[in-house]
N, C-alpha and C positions, 0 to 999 in steps of 0.2 A: 438375543437383542442387539449384541454387538455387530453381528452379521447384518441384521436389519438396518442398523445405522449406516454402515458403509455402503450397503445396497441402495438405501434411499439417497445418499449423497451422489451415487452414480446415476440412478434412474431419474432423479429430478433434473440433473444437468442434461440428460438425454432428452427429456421432455421440453426443456428450455430451448434447445437448439432451433426448432421451427419458429419460435417467437423472435429470437434475435436475428435469424436468417431472413425473416420477413422484413425486418428493418433494413438489412443489406439490399434486398430486392427493391424496396422503395427508394433507397438511396441511388441505386443504379438507374432507376426509372427517371430520376430527376437530372440525369445528364443531358436530356433533351433540351431543345431551345424554347419550348412552349410549355408554360406551367400547367395550363388546362389539359394539354395532351399528356403531360407527365403524370398528373393526378389520375387521369383516366387509366393509364397504363398500370400505375401502382395499385389500383383497386381491382385489377383483373386477376381472377383466381388462378387461371392457367399460367399466367406470367409469373405470379408469386411461386406457384408450385415448381415450375421449371428452374427458376433462379435458386430457390432454396436447395433443391437437390444437387444442382451443379456445384454450388459453392460448398455445400457440406461434404460431398464426396471428394471434391478437390482438396479440401483441408485434411480429410482422412488420408488421402494418398500421400500428402506431405508428411503426415505423422508416421506413415509406414517406414519412412526413411530414418527414423530415430528421433530422439529427444532434441538433439542439437538443431535439426532443421526446424522443428516446431518452435524452439526457444527463440531463434533469430527472428522468425515471423512475428512472434508475440512481442518481442522487445521493441522492434522498430515500428510494427503496426500499431501498437498501443500509443506510442507518441504521435504518430502521423494521424491516426484515425480517432483518437479519443481526447487527448489532452489539448492539442492545438485547436481542433474544432470547438471544444467547450469554451476555451478562452475567447475565441473569436465571437461566438454567440453572445456571451455575457458582455463583452466590450461593445459590440454593435448595438445590443439591446439598450444599454444604459446611455450610450451616445445618442441614440434615437430619442430617448426621453429628455435628456439634458438639452437637446437642440430645439425643444419645444414641439416636436412632432406629436400628433394625437395618439393617445393610448387607447387600444381597443378593450381594455379592461379597467374597471373603476379602481382608483387607488386610494379610496378612503380607508381609514384604519379598520372600520367595521366590515369592509368587503374583502380584506386580505386574510381573514380567518374563516375556515370552512364551518358550515353548520353541522356539528357532530351529533345533533339530535336526529338528523336525517339518515336512516339506515342505508340508503343508496351511497351516501358519501363515505360512510364507515366501511362499506364493502370495498369500494375502490381504494380506500386508504390502506386496507389490509395488504394490498400489493406492495406497499412501501417496504414491508419486511424484506422483499427480494433485493432492495437496494443495498442492504447490509449483508446479504447472503455471502458466505465465504470468509467473512472476517475472522471467524473462529479458527480458520486454517493456520493463521499466524502463530497460534499457540504451540505448534510443533517446534518453533524456533526459540521458545522462551529460555531454554538453557544456554543459548548462545548470546543472550543479551547481558550487558553489564548492569548489575543491580536491578534484576527484573522486577522485584517487589515495587520499585518506584517507577522505573522506566517503561515497563510493559503497560500498566494502566494509562500512562501519559500517551503512549502511542495509540492505544485504542480510542481514547477520548479525542485525540487529534484527528484520527481517521474518521470517526463518527461525525465530528464537527465539519470536516471538509466535505463529507458526503452530503450533509444537510445543506451547506452553503451552495455547492455546485448544483444540486437538484432544484433548490428554491430559486436561485438567481437565473438558472437556465430556463426554468418554467416561466418565471416572470417575463424574461426576454421574449419568449414565444407569445405570451399573452399580450404584450405591448402591440403586436402587429397582426395577430390572427384573431378575428372575432370569435366570441364564445360559441356561436352557432356553427362555426366552421372547424372547430377543434376536432382533430382526428388523431387517434393514438399512433397510427403508423405514418402519417403524412405531414403533420403540422410542423415538425422540426425542419423539414426540407423546405416547406412553404415559407417559414420564417426567414431562413437563410436567403431565399430568393427575394423576398420583400426588402430585407435589409440591403442586399447588394444592389438592387434596382434603385433604392432611395439614395444611396451614396455613389451612384454612377459606377458600380463595379460588378456589373452583371456577368462579366467574364469569369468571375470566381465561383459562380453557382455550380457548373459541372465539376470544377476542381474539388470543391468541398464535398460534393456527392461521392466522388471517387474516394476521397480521403475517409469518409465515414464508412464506406463499404470495406475499405482496407482494415479499418479498426474492428469491424465486426468479424472479418476473416481471422484477424489476430486473436480476438477473444475466443472465437469458436475453436481455433487450433489449440489454445491453452487448455480449454475445458474438455476437448476430445481426449487429450493425453492424460491429464491429471487424475480425475476420479477413476478412470478405467485402469490406470496403473495401480491405484490403491486396491481396486477390486481384484486385480491379478494377484497381488501379494496375499490377500485374504484367501483367495481361491487355492493358492498353492499350499495353504495350511490345512486343506482338506474340505473346503466349503463349496468348491465348484468342480464339476466333472473335468477330466483331463482335456477334453476337446476345447474347453474355454481357457485352459492354461497354456495353450500353444503360443509360442513366440517365434518371430523370424530371426534372421541373422543379426539384426540390429537390436534384438531384445524387446521388440515391440509386441504387445498383446494383440496379435492380428485378429483372432477369432472373436475376442470381446469387442473389438472395434467394428467388425463386420456385423455382429449381432446388434450393436448400438446403431449402426447405419440402417439396418432393416427397421428397427423401431422408429427412428427419426423419419424414414420414408413413409411408413404407415401413418404416423401422426400428421405429417405434412399433407397427406391426402384429405385430411379434414377440411382443407381449404376449398375443396370442391363439393363438400357436403353441407357445411353450415352456411347461414344466410349471407355472411359478409366476411371479408378479410379481418376486419376489426373484431368480429365475434370470435373467430378462431384464435386470433392473437390473445384476446382476453381470457378465453377459457383455458388455453394452454398455460398462460401466465399464472392463472389461478390454481391450476392443478400442480404446477411447479412449486408455487408457494406452499400449498397444503402438504405436499410430500416433504418439503424441506422443514416445515413447521413440526411435523411428526418427529423428524430427526432432532430438532431443537428441544422438543419435549423430553425425548430420551436423554439428551445431553444434560439438560438442567437437572433432571431427576437423578442421573448418574453422579453429578457433582455433589448433590446433597447426600446421596447414599454412600459414596466413597468417603466423604468427610466424616460421616457417622461411624462407618465400619473400620476406617483406617485413620484415626485422628492423629496418630504419631508419625505417619508416613512423611518423609522429607519431601517438600514441594518447593520449587524455585519461586513460585508466586502463590499467595493465598489471598482470597477475598478478605478484606479487613473486617474485624468484628467477631472473629472466631466462628463458632457454629451458628450463632444468631445472625451474624452478618451474611453467612452463606445461605441460611434459610430465607432471609429477606431478599437478597439479590437474585438467587436462583429461583425462588418462589415467585417473585414478580415476573421474571423472564418466562417461567413456565405458564403462569396465568395469562400473560400477554399472548403467548403462542396459542394457547387454547382458545382465547377470545378471537384472535385473527382467523384461526382455523374454522371456528363456528360461523363467523361472518362470511367466509368465502363461499358458503353454499347459497347465499342470496345473490341473484344477478344484479349487476350495477344498472341503475336507471339511466345512466348517461349513454349507454351503448346498446344498440339493437342486437340482442343475442337470440332472437327467435323465441321458441317456447320455453317458459320457465321450468316446466316439467323436464324437458330435454336437457336443459342446463344442469339441473340438480342431478338428474339420472347419470349424465356423463361424468360428473364429479364423483358421485358415490361409486359408480362402477370402476372409474379410474383409480380411486384410492384403495378400494377393496382388492382389486386385481394386483396392483403394484406392491401392496403391503403383503398380500398372501404369497406371492411368488417366492420370496426368500425362505419362508417357512416350509413351503413344499420342497424346495431344493434341499434345505437342511434335513428334512425328514427322509429324503431319498439318498443322502450321502453315504459313501462307502469308505472303508479304511484305505482302499487303493487310491483314493483321490488325493491323499496327502503326498505331495512331492517335495 
């Protein structure tokens, strides 16, 4: 089950790549001077396929040079392509509102809360779990924190709060200028930037922000290409992966794992020419990513409860308050939340044309069974000689 957990962490990030690369492709399409033309290009499946593969394999080649090359790209790319554009979007969005410009979304209190009795809204909301994905990674640094019992939960609550604020304010900013009927998962952010810049006489910024966003995606992809695959290598060297997948180059980079990862990403990206729309592919890959990550979270919450029961006296830098009862409540709520989100993910969202409901459910079932079964098959076939 431990091998399954690290495997899921690696495979879900691998499946996530085509979705985030789609966003990079859409960003690059909006470098053009005409928004109508840009939108048409960004909806073209062959264009999306080509850009996804070029950007992904380019980032992989950067990582072949070692961790330092990827780290520099991640550090500067994250600032240029994520933090600055997010601040610009929120500032322009609320400036638009405060200057008396018309809002394309109703702003009555009753309209600002989703109808959670509608199953279609709940399905789309389950994707929100992905916003917090990876936050548990910070736990590996808990021993390096001063007074972790107090400061670690503070950091987690702060990070959670900032995530909520950025996503809510950013989404509202888009809703101010893009009509509901025109909302598109892959295009609307770029359309919103275009509309803001035109309104404030700064259209020259549109291609610049598009390039910045693409750089941000490249930086994020570079980080996730290197991270989980490095963890999988460490586990593999303990005897869980065949020697061919333990091979590293002179820079210590797990080249064969990265090549395997690239093959999977390439095959998944080919879905863009099979399913009815770019949005449909984007959503189903996002959903499969969430579901695999949720399985890992179920294992993590269950392991937390199990270890507290079996090893109550083990020294821990941080413990959930309330003793065993506190752990059962916190981890139990987390586990049930993950189960609920997992179950809801099988329902196709009503807001997006995904083609046949049967095909949607079948793809998710086959995807989950296949990717969860693989580590068990590898584990059953392992040999003593694999341990290096």
